[in-house]
Structure formats: structure tokens, C-alpha cells
N, C-alpha and C positions, 0 to 999 in steps of 0.2 A: 504493500500500500504506500502510495506516495506521501511523503511528509508534507504537512501544510506549509504554504509559503509564508514567510515572515514579512510583515510590512515594515521595512527598515525605517522609513520616514516616521511612522507612528512610534516605533521604539525610540528613535532619536528624540522625538518631541517629548515623550514620557521622561526620558533621562534628563532632558533640559529642565522640564517642570520640577522633577524631584530635586535637581541640583539647586534650583531657585528656592525651593522650600527649605533645603538644608542651609543655604546662605542666610535666609531670613531667621532661622532658629539659632544657628550656631556661628555664623560668620565664616570666612574663608578657611580657617584652620580645620574645620570639621569636614570640609568637602574633599573626600578622597574617592577614588574609583570604587573601593570596596563599600563605602557608605552608600554611594549612588546605586550600585548594583543591588545591595540589600534592600534599599527602598523600592526598587523596581522588581524585586523577586527573581533576580537572576544571579548567576555566578559572576565573580570578578572577571574571569576569562571571557565570559559571554559579553560583558560590558565593553571589553576592548574590541569586539567585533564591530561595534558601531562608532566608537571614538578611539583613535589610536593612542591617545594619552589623556591625562587629566587636563593638560593645557588645551588640547583640542576641544574638550568638553566645555571648558570655561570660555573659550572663544565663541563657541556656539551660544552660550548663555548671554554673553555680551552682545552678540549680533541680534539675538532675540529681543533683548532689552531696548536696543537702539532701532529696531526695525521700523517702528511707527514714525520715528523722527526722519529716517531716511526716506520712507514712503511719502511723508508730508513734503519734504524738500524736493523730491522728484516731481511731485504734482505742481509745485510752485514754478519749477523750471519750464513747464509747458503751459502755464496759465496765460492765455492770450490777453487777459484783462490787465496785466501788469506791465508798466513801462520798465525800461532797463534798471533805473535806479531803485524803483519800487521792488523789483524782483530780488535785488541784492539784499535790501532791507528785510524783506519777508523771509529770506533764507536764514538770516540771523535771528529774526523774531521767532521763527518756527522752533529753532533749537531752544531758545529761552523759554518759550511758552510750554513746550512739551516736557522739558526737564523740571520746570516748576510744578507742573501737574503731577509728574511722577513723585516728586518730593511730598506734595500734599496728600496724594493718594496712598502712598506706601513708604513712609519715612524710614522704616527699619530696613527694607530691602534696598532703598536708595543708599543708605549708609553702608550696607554690606557691599554693594557694588563699588562705592568709592574706596572702601578698604581693599577690595580685590584689585582695582586698577592701580592703587598706590603701591601695592606689592609687586605687580607685574603689569606694566603699562602695555606690554605687547598684546594682552588679551583684547584691548580696544583699538589696536593699531589699524586694523582694517576699516573700522568705522571712521576713524579720523581721516584716513586717506580718501575714503569715498566722499565724506563731507567736503573736504578741500577740493576735490575734483568738481563737485557740483557748483561750489562757489566760484571756482576758476572759470567754469563754462559761462556763468552769468556775467562775470567780469569781462570776459572776452566779448560777449554780446554788447555790453555797455560801451566797450571801446569801439566796436564796429559802428555803433550808433552815434558816436561822438559825444557821449555823456561824460566819459572820463578819458583822460589822455591815454594815447596808445602806449603799449609797453608789453611786458611779459605777464600774461594773465595769472600764471601760477605765483609769481612773486607778489603781484598786487593782492591776490587772494590771501596770501600769507600775511601781508601787512594788515589787511582788513581783519583777519582773524586775531592778530595781536591786539589791535585797537578795540576789539569787541570782546575780549576775553571775559570780562566780568559778567557779560550777558549770556555767555555760552558755556563757560566752565562749570561743571557740576559742583566743584568745591566752593566756588564763589557764590553760586546760587544757594548752596546749603548754609553758608556762613553769613551771607549778606543779602537775603532775599528782598529786603526792602529797597535795595538799590537797583534791582533788576526789574525795571518797569518799562512799558512801551514808551512813555514820555522821555525817560532818560536815554533809552536807545535811540529814539528819533533825534535827540540833541547831538549825540555822538555821531550818528550817521550823517547829519547835516555838515558837521565839521569834516568828516572823512571825504564826502563828495566835493566839498569846497576845495580841499587840498588836492584832490585827484582831477579836478576839472581841467580841460585843455586850456593851455595858456594862449591868450590872444596877443599876437604881436602888436606893438605900438605902431601907430600910423606915423 
């Protein structure tokens, strides 16, 4: 009799969910492959069939936690109702709003994820790279439209990220939530766009 097929994606999703639950209850120190395997009712060797390492599992947890943010940013990139400057601002605002919502909805898990990233930033590296790429795409479109001076979109995106760290960085949002407001972000973005505006040669 043929063995039933295993739904690998369903098993991986269950493992991610159980890892999140362990993070909420115990923090990163308690999250081992054996703990996750036990929570899922499988052997430790069985768990490694779906994630090659603990690090790979934690990367999947981080990707799941940030998935909504990346989905929201991707939608902003193709929103025809936004002008180039507005698109860049909305990309930053999306990160701020959704991280604040996560903090308000589940502060314990928010803190556990901060602790995890502080110990090993590589678990969120893919997310950071993808966010930078989306911002760089919007910057490139703004350059093409003449809204900001032409240059290297990646370098300018990096500059915008540095100048908006307080609104995007989870640690800043956790420790100084009162300063992460739409009005404060708009003020900063106004200064950024003023500095990046094309220079008009004197007549």
C-alpha cells in the first residue's frame, strides 16, 4: 500500500507556528529543533527534513512575521493613484504603521523577535534586502520623473533609509512610539525631498 503523501508546505507552516508560540512563551533561548519537533509531534530527525537547520527555521519565522509588510509595500509600488514622491513616503509609512500595529497587537512576540534579531541579524537579512530593493525601485521612478535629482537609486534609497530610521526601526518604535507619527514622518520626508530635488541652474 502506498504511503500517504506528506504536505510539506503544511508541515513547514505548522513548524513556523509552533516556533512562534515557543518564542512568545520562552524567548529565543528555548527555541531548539528538538523543542519544535516535540511541539509538532515529530522526531528531531523528521524536523530536519523540512528545515535544514535551526537558522533556516528562524529565517522562515522572520519572513512570516514580515510578510504582511512586504505585501503592503509591493501593493504601494503598483498603486496608480500615487505620485512618485507620495509612493516613497507611503513605503516608509507602511513599515511604520504595520510595525506599530504588531507592537500593539502582540507586544510579547514583538519583543521576542527583537531579541532574536539582536542575537543574529542574519535571520532578517532577506527582509531588509527586499525592502531596500522596493524603495530603490520607487526612487528610480522618482528620478525618471524629475522629482528628485538623478543618481544611483540604491545609494539614494540607503540615504532615505538612514534618515527615516526612527520610523522604520523596530527598536525605535518599541522604545519611542510617541515619536513615530504620520505628522513627524511627513516633516522629515519634506526635508528629504527638498534636499534631493534637482538643482536649477542660475540664469
